VOKE-596977 format. One line per field, with one value per residue (C-alpha): x, y, z; residue number from 0; residue in one letter. Coordinates in Angstrom, 1 decimal. Example, Ala and Ser with C-alpha at 12.3 -4.5 7.8 and 13.67 -1.06 7.14 Angstrom:
c1 <- 12.3_13.7;
c2 <- -4.5_-1.1;
c3 <- 7.8_7.1;
k <- 0_1;
r <- a_s;
END
This chain:
c1 <- 51.9_53.9_57.4_58.2_61.7_61.8_65.1_66.0_65.0_65.2_62.7_61.0_60.6_58.9_55.4_55.8_57.4_54.7_51.9_53.1_53.1_49.6_48.5_49.5_52.9_56.2_58.5_62.2_64.4_67.8_70.0_73.7_73.1_72.5_71.3_68.4_65.0_63.4_64.9_63.0_59.7_60.4_60.1_63.6_66.6_69.7_72.8_73.1_73.5_70.4_72.5_74.4_72.3_74.1_74.0_70.4_69.7_71.4_69.6_66.2_67.0_67.9_64.7_62.4_60.7_57.3_57.9_60.4_59.9_62.3_60.2_61.0_64.6_66.0_69.2_67.5_64.8_67.2_68.0_64.4_63.7_67.0_65.9_62.3_63.4_66.0_63.5_60.4_58.6_56.3_58.2_59.2_61.9_65.3_66.8_63.8_64.1_67.9_67.3_64.8_67.4_70.2_69.6_72.0_70.4_66.9_67.5_68.9_65.9_63.5_65.4_65.5_61.8_60.5_59.6_60.2_63.6_66.2_69.5_71.4_74.7_76.3_80.1_82.8_85.1_85.0_87.5_85.0_82.2_84.1_85.3_81.4_80.2_79.3_76.4_74.5_72.8_73.2_71.9_72.3_71.8_74.7_73.6_75.0_73.4_72.4_71.3_67.9_66.7_68.6_71.9_74.8_72.4_73.7_72.3_75.2_74.9_78.1_81.2_83.3_80.8_81.0_84.1_82.9_79.4_80.9_83.2_80.1_78.0_80.7_81.0_77.3_77.6_78.0_78.9_81.3_79.3_77.3_74.9_74.5_71.1_69.8_67.4_63.8_61.8_58.6_55.1_53.8_54.9_56.8_54.5_55.4_53.7_53.1_51.4_50.6_50.3_48.6_49.6_51.1_48.2_48.5_45.5_46.2_48.2_48.3_50.1_51.2_53.2_56.9_58.4_62.0_64.5_65.6_65.6_68.5_69.3_70.9_68.8_66.6_66.9_63.7_61.9_58.5_55.3_51.6_48.4_46.1_47.7_47.1_47.1_43.9_42.1_43.5_47.1_46.8_45.4_48.4_50.8_49.0_49.0_52.8_53.5_51.2_53.1_56.5_55.4_54.2_57.5_59.5_57.3_56.5_54.0_52.6_54.6_54.5_56.2_57.6_56.9_58.5_57.3_57.7_55.3_57.0_55.4_53.6_52.2_54.6_55.3_58.9_59.2_62.1_61.9_59.8_61.3_60.2_59.3_57.1_58.1_60.1_59.5_56.2_54.5_52.4_51.1_50.2_48.4_46.4_45.4_44.5_42.7_42.1_44.2_46.9_49.5_51.6_48.7_48.9_52.7_52.6_49.8_51.6_54.9_53.1_51.2_47.9_45.1_45.2_42.3_40.2_42.7_41.5_42.0_40.7_40.1_42.0_40.0_41.7_45.0_48.1_51.9_55.1_58.0_61.7_63.0_66.0_68.3_69.8_72.9_75.2_75.5_74.2_70.5_68.6_64.9_62.0_60.0_56.4_54.1_51.3_48.5_50.2_50.8_47.2_45.4_47.6_50.4_49.6_52.8_56.5_59.2_62.4_65.7_67.7_68.5_69.6_73.3_73.4_75.4_73.3_74.6_73.2_70.7_71.9_70.2_68.2_71.4_71.1_67.3_66.5_63.2_59.7_56.7_53.1_50.5_47.3_45.6_42.1_42.8_45.5_45.9_46.7_49.1_50.9_51.3_52.6_55.1_56.3_56.9_57.6_60.1_57.1_55.4_58.2_62.1_65.1_66.6_70.4_73.3_76.3;
c2 <- -25.2_-23.7_-22.6_-19.1_-17.8_-13.9_-12.3_-9.5_-8.5_-4.9_-2.6_-1.8_-5.6_-6.3_-5.8_-8.5_-10.9_-10.3_-10.5_-13.8_-15.4_-14.1_-15.7_-19.1_-19.6_-20.8_-17.8_-18.1_-15.0_-14.8_-11.7_-11.1_-8.5_-10.3_-7.2_-6.6_-7.0_-9.4_-12.4_-11.7_-11.8_-14.9_-18.7_-19.3_-17.2_-17.8_-15.6_-15.7_-12.8_-12.1_-11.3_-14.6_-16.6_-19.9_-19.8_-18.9_-21.6_-24.1_-22.9_-23.1_-26.7_-27.6_-26.1_-27.3_-24.1_-23.5_-19.9_-17.1_-13.3_-10.4_-7.8_-4.1_-5.1_-4.4_-6.3_-9.3_-9.6_-11.5_-14.0_-14.7_-15.2_-17.3_-19.7_-19.9_-20.8_-23.5_-25.1_-24.8_-22.4_-19.7_-16.8_-14.7_-15.2_-14.7_-12.8_-10.4_-9.6_-9.2_-6.8_-4.7_-4.3_-3.1_0.5_-0.1_-3.3_-1.9_1.2_-0.9_-3.3_-0.3_1.2_-2.1_-2.8_0.6_2.1_5.8_6.1_9.0_8.8_6.5_4.4_2.3_2.6_1.1_4.1_7.9_7.8_5.5_8.0_11.2_9.5_9.2_12.4_14.3_12.0_13.6_16.9_18.4_18.2_14.6_12.2_10.0_6.8_3.5_0.8_-1.2_1.0_2.3_5.1_7.9_6.4_7.8_9.7_13.2_15.6_17.2_20.4_20.3_18.1_19.6_17.9_14.4_13.2_13.8_12.4_9.2_8.6_8.9_6.7_4.0_4.1_2.8_0.3_-3.5_-4.3_-1.3_0.2_3.4_4.9_8.4_9.5_12.7_14.5_14.4_17.6_16.3_17.5_18.0_15.4_12.3_9.3_6.9_3.9_0.2_-2.3_-5.9_-8.4_-11.7_-14.3_-11.4_-9.2_-5.8_-5.8_-3.2_0.0_2.9_6.0_8.9_12.0_11.7_14.5_15.5_17.6_21.0_23.2_22.5_19.0_17.7_18.2_15.3_13.1_11.2_12.5_10.5_10.5_11.7_10.2_10.6_10.8_13.9_12.1_12.6_9.4_9.7_10.0_7.1_4.8_5.8_4.9_1.7_0.6_1.3_-0.8_-3.6_-3.5_-3.8_-6.6_-8.5_-7.9_-9.0_-12.1_-11.4_-13.4_-12.9_-10.0_-6.8_-3.8_-0.6_2.0_5.3_7.0_10.5_12.1_14.7_18.0_16.2_13.6_11.0_8.3_7.3_4.2_5.2_2.2_-1.1_-2.7_-6.3_-6.0_-4.1_-0.5_0.6_3.5_1.8_2.4_-0.8_0.5_3.8_2.2_0.1_3.4_4.9_2.0_-0.6_-3.1_-5.0_-5.7_-7.8_-10.4_-10.7_-10.9_-13.8_-15.5_-15.0_-16.4_-19.6_-20.1_-19.3_-17.4_-13.7_-13.3_-11.0_-8.2_-5.3_-1.6_0.4_4.0_6.1_7.7_10.4_12.2_10.3_10.6_8.9_11.0_10.3_11.1_13.1_15.9_18.7_18.7_16.2_15.6_13.2_12.3_13.7_13.3_13.7_16.9_17.0_20.0_19.0_19.6_17.7_14.9_14.7_15.4_14.1_11.7_8.0_6.0_6.6_4.3_5.6_3.6_6.1_6.1_9.2_9.6_7.8_9.7_11.5_12.4_15.3_13.8_13.1_9.8_7.2_5.8_8.7_8.3_7.6_6.0_7.1_8.8_8.3_11.0_12.2_15.4_16.8_17.8_18.0_21.7_20.9_18.1_20.4_23.0_20.5_18.9_22.2_23.4_20.0_21.3_23.4_20.0_17.6_17.8_15.7_17.5_16.9_17.8_19.2;
c3 <- -27.3_-30.3_-29.9_-31.3_-31.5_-31.2_-32.4_-29.9_-26.5_-26.3_-24.6_-27.9_-28.5_-25.1_-26.3_-28.9_-26.5_-23.8_-26.3_-28.0_-24.5_-23.7_-26.9_-25.4_-27.2_-25.7_-26.3_-26.7_-27.0_-28.5_-28.2_-27.9_-25.1_-21.9_-20.1_-22.5_-20.7_-23.0_-21.6_-18.3_-20.0_-22.1_-21.4_-22.5_-23.4_-25.5_-25.8_-29.6_-32.0_-34.0_-37.1_-37.1_-39.6_-39.1_-35.2_-35.2_-37.6_-35.4_-32.3_-34.1_-35.4_-31.8_-30.3_-33.0_-33.3_-35.0_-36.1_-36.0_-35.6_-36.1_-34.5_-35.1_-36.1_-39.7_-39.0_-37.7_-40.5_-43.1_-40.3_-39.6_-43.4_-43.8_-40.9_-42.1_-45.5_-44.4_-42.0_-44.2_-41.8_-42.7_-44.0_-46.9_-49.6_-48.0_-51.0_-51.2_-47.4_-47.6_-50.6_-48.6_-45.7_-48.1_-49.5_-52.3_-53.6_-53.0_-55.1_-57.9_-57.8_-58.0_-60.9_-62.8_-62.3_-63.3_-59.8_-59.1_-57.4_-57.1_-58.8_-56.3_-56.2_-53.6_-52.8_-50.6_-50.4_-50.5_-53.5_-55.5_-54.7_-55.9_-59.1_-59.7_-58.1_-61.4_-61.9_-58.9_-58.5_-54.9_-52.4_-51.9_-49.0_-47.8_-45.9_-44.8_-46.8_-44.0_-41.0_-39.8_-37.5_-39.2_-38.1_-40.2_-42.6_-43.6_-46.0_-48.1_-50.0_-52.0_-52.9_-50.1_-47.4_-48.9_-47.2_-43.6_-44.5_-46.0_-42.8_-40.5_-42.8_-42.9_-39.0_-38.9_-41.7_-40.7_-44.4_-44.8_-47.5_-48.1_-50.6_-52.2_-53.5_-54.7_-52.4_-53.2_-52.5_-50.9_-50.8_-47.3_-44.6_-45.4_-45.2_-42.4_-40.9_-41.0_-43.2_-43.5_-46.5_-46.3_-49.1_-51.1_-50.9_-49.1_-46.7_-44.2_-44.1_-41.4_-42.3_-40.0_-40.8_-40.2_-38.0_-38.7_-36.7_-37.6_-34.6_-32.3_-33.8_-37.0_-40.2_-41.3_-38.2_-37.4_-34.3_-34.4_-36.2_-35.8_-36.8_-38.7_-42.1_-44.0_-47.4_-49.4_-50.4_-53.8_-52.4_-50.1_-52.9_-55.0_-52.2_-51.4_-55.2_-55.5_-52.4_-53.7_-57.1_-55.1_-52.8_-55.9_-57.7_-54.6_-54.2_-50.6_-48.8_-45.2_-43.6_-41.6_-43.1_-41.9_-44.5_-45.7_-48.7_-50.3_-52.6_-54.7_-55.8_-58.7_-56.3_-57.6_-54.9_-54.2_-51.8_-49.5_-47.2_-47.1_-44.0_-43.8_-40.2_-37.8_-37.1_-34.1_-31.8_-30.7_-34.0_-33.7_-30.3_-31.7_-34.6_-32.1_-30.3_-33.7_-35.4_-32.7_-34.9_-33.0_-35.6_-33.2_-33.1_-36.9_-36.9_-34.5_-36.4_-39.7_-38.3_-37.0_-40.2_-38.5_-40.5_-40.8_-43.3_-41.1_-41.3_-43.3_-44.0_-41.0_-40.5_-38.0_-35.1_-33.0_-33.0_-31.8_-31.7_-30.9_-30.1_-29.3_-25.8_-26.5_-25.3_-27.5_-25.1_-23.8_-20.1_-17.2_-17.2_-14.3_-15.1_-17.5_-17.0_-18.2_-18.1_-15.7_-18.1_-20.8_-18.4_-17.4_-20.6_-23.3_-22.2_-22.8_-22.3_-21.4_-22.3_-21.0_-21.0_-19.0_-15.3_-13.2_-13.8_-17.2_-19.9_-22.4_-26.0_-27.9_-30.3_-33.8_-34.6_-32.8_-31.3_-28.9_-28.2_-24.6_-25.5_-26.8_-25.3_-26.8_-26.4_-27.9_-28.9_-29.5_-33.1_-35.7_-35.1_-31.4_-32.3_-34.7_-31.8_-29.5_-31.8_-33.1_-29.5_-27.9_-25.1_-23.6_-23.0_-22.1_-21.9_-20.7_-17.7_-17.5_-15.4_-17.3;
k <- 0_1_2_3_4_5_6_7_8_9_10_11_12_13_14_15_16_17_18_19_20_21_22_23_24_25_26_27_28_29_30_31_32_33_34_35_36_37_38_39_40_41_42_43_44_45_46_47_48_49_50_51_52_53_54_55_56_57_58_59_60_61_62_63_64_65_66_67_68_69_70_71_72_73_74_75_76_77_78_79_80_81_82_83_84_85_86_87_88_89_90_91_92_93_94_95_96_97_98_99_100_101_102_103_104_105_106_107_108_109_110_111_112_113_114_115_116_117_118_119_120_121_122_123_124_125_126_127_128_129_130_131_132_133_134_135_136_137_138_139_140_141_142_143_144_145_146_147_148_149_150_151_152_153_154_155_156_157_158_159_160_161_162_163_164_165_166_167_168_169_170_171_172_173_174_175_176_177_178_179_180_181_182_183_184_185_186_187_188_189_190_191_192_193_194_195_196_197_198_199_200_201_202_203_204_205_206_207_208_209_210_211_212_213_214_215_216_217_218_219_220_221_222_223_224_225_226_227_228_229_230_231_232_233_234_235_236_237_238_239_240_241_242_243_244_245_246_247_248_249_250_251_252_253_254_255_256_257_258_259_260_261_262_263_264_265_266_267_268_269_270_271_272_273_274_275_276_277_278_279_280_281_282_283_284_285_286_287_288_289_290_291_292_293_294_295_296_297_298_299_300_301_302_303_304_305_306_307_308_309_310_311_312_313_314_315_316_317_318_319_320_321_322_323_324_325_326_327_328_329_330_331_332_333_334_335_336_337_338_339_340_341_342_343_344_345_346_347_348_349_350_351_352_353_354_355_356_357_358_359_360_361_362_363_364_365_366_367_368_369_370_371_372_373_374_375_376_377_378_379_380_381_382_383_384_385_386_387_388_389_390_391_392_393_394_395_396_397_398_399;
r <- m_k_k_l_l_m_l_g_g_s_m_q_q_l_p_a_i_k_r_a_r_e_m_g_n_y_v_i_v_c_d_y_l_p_d_n_p_g_q_y_h_a_d_e_y_h_n_v_s_t_t_d_c_d_a_v_l_a_l_a_r_e_l_r_i_n_g_i_v_a_y_a_s_d_p_a_a_p_t_a_a_f_v_a_e_k_l_g_l_p_g_n_p_y_e_s_v_r_l_l_t_r_k_d_l_f_r_s_f_l_r_e_h_g_f_n_t_p_e_a_r_g_y_d_t_y_e_q_a_m_a_d_i_d_r_f_r_f_p_v_m_v_k_p_v_d_s_s_g_s_k_g_v_v_k_v_y_d_a_a_g_v_k_a_a_v_e_e_a_l_s_y_s_r_s_g_r_f_i_i_e_e_f_i_e_k_k_g_y_q_v_s_g_d_g_f_s_v_d_g_r_l_v_f_t_s_y_g_n_e_l_y_s_g_k_g_t_r_e_y_v_a_l_g_e_f_w_p_s_l_l_t_p_e_q_k_n_k_v_d_c_e_l_q_r_l_i_t_a_l_g_m_r_t_c_a_y_n_i_e_v_i_l_d_k_n_d_i_p_y_v_i_e_l_g_p_r_n_g_g_s_y_i_p_q_l_i_k_y_a_t_g_v_d_l_i_d_y_t_v_h_g_a_l_g_e_p_c_g_d_l_k_m_t_p_t_h_g_v_w_s_n_y_m_i_l_s_k_k_s_g_a_f_r_e_l_w_f_d_e_d_f_r_k_n_n_l_l_e_v_h_c_t_a_k_p_g_d_a_v_h_a_y_q_n_t_t_h_s_l_g_t_i_l_f_k_a_n_s_v_e_e_m_v_k_i_t_d_n_i_e_s_y_y_r_v_e_i_d_d;
END
């Protein structure tokens, strides 16, 4: 029986922990939060931070593991690469993985290697940024260099808004650093989804259409996605080719990716994120509904050095969505309300972390998410109708 070390035991990571055990592996979870549910579904648990590379390496050596996975976790991805590299386990170059999880380093890499990228620079302080502000055309996006899930991301329309945006970004940055980048006007929906490379070749991508906030919540906060992608075959091929070029330039090997790409008005692709890990918000589960492909299986096989050669591009059948469980006001959680027809005809899964009486914060980023629902529709038109009017189908009931 092979030993697999899983970094993190949150609710979103449970599907991977459970599946890895079903596949016949001895699964060890490490997580600095002892209340996370993953430990109760693993064979073994250790209270170790997933971002402490040296501590995880020491644990991995002691346990004599055969593989390591950072499922749906950007902060833990460099740790997994570091440990794999030190122990000679299957994995990807540590420096490439670290670069992919640092927005400032990633934007610099893109620019230096001839990829399309907006004007972008990283800074440590507001004063540094303002001394350099004339290089940018507003609006701009201000982001922590090392966060995900829209945490600390603010769209800024003029110089007067930079200071507050920088303060918020820094509050979410583990490294105390932020990036300013020019806003890209996209054509259609932002491309969002997961992919997988085997021995450096991108063999699978499944894209959806990113849903962003606007009505009642902060602008440009991710709410979810829906499948199938509305890209034309030509547009999808263009995105796939750009990702393959990037994977080759980085020297990536066998790896799952969470992907965010914007096509501008001229169909030029800009890679916004290539996270070296499976997507959060139950994207792999959504992709399994849409394509029948279980990316968790390939993630586990890849981490253990097992064959993944049968994975290939697979079309989407049906219409599917994941959507954040969120409230537009703060208060105490009472319950989730669902329209009865929606519950009966559309709803697939509910993953809610809140219990009655728990404090709820008005949604501004995924820190304030109470979980995720997965649902289906009979057509793209029906899906757009549901996602444009989501509170008619489900909402969080709270007490003031």
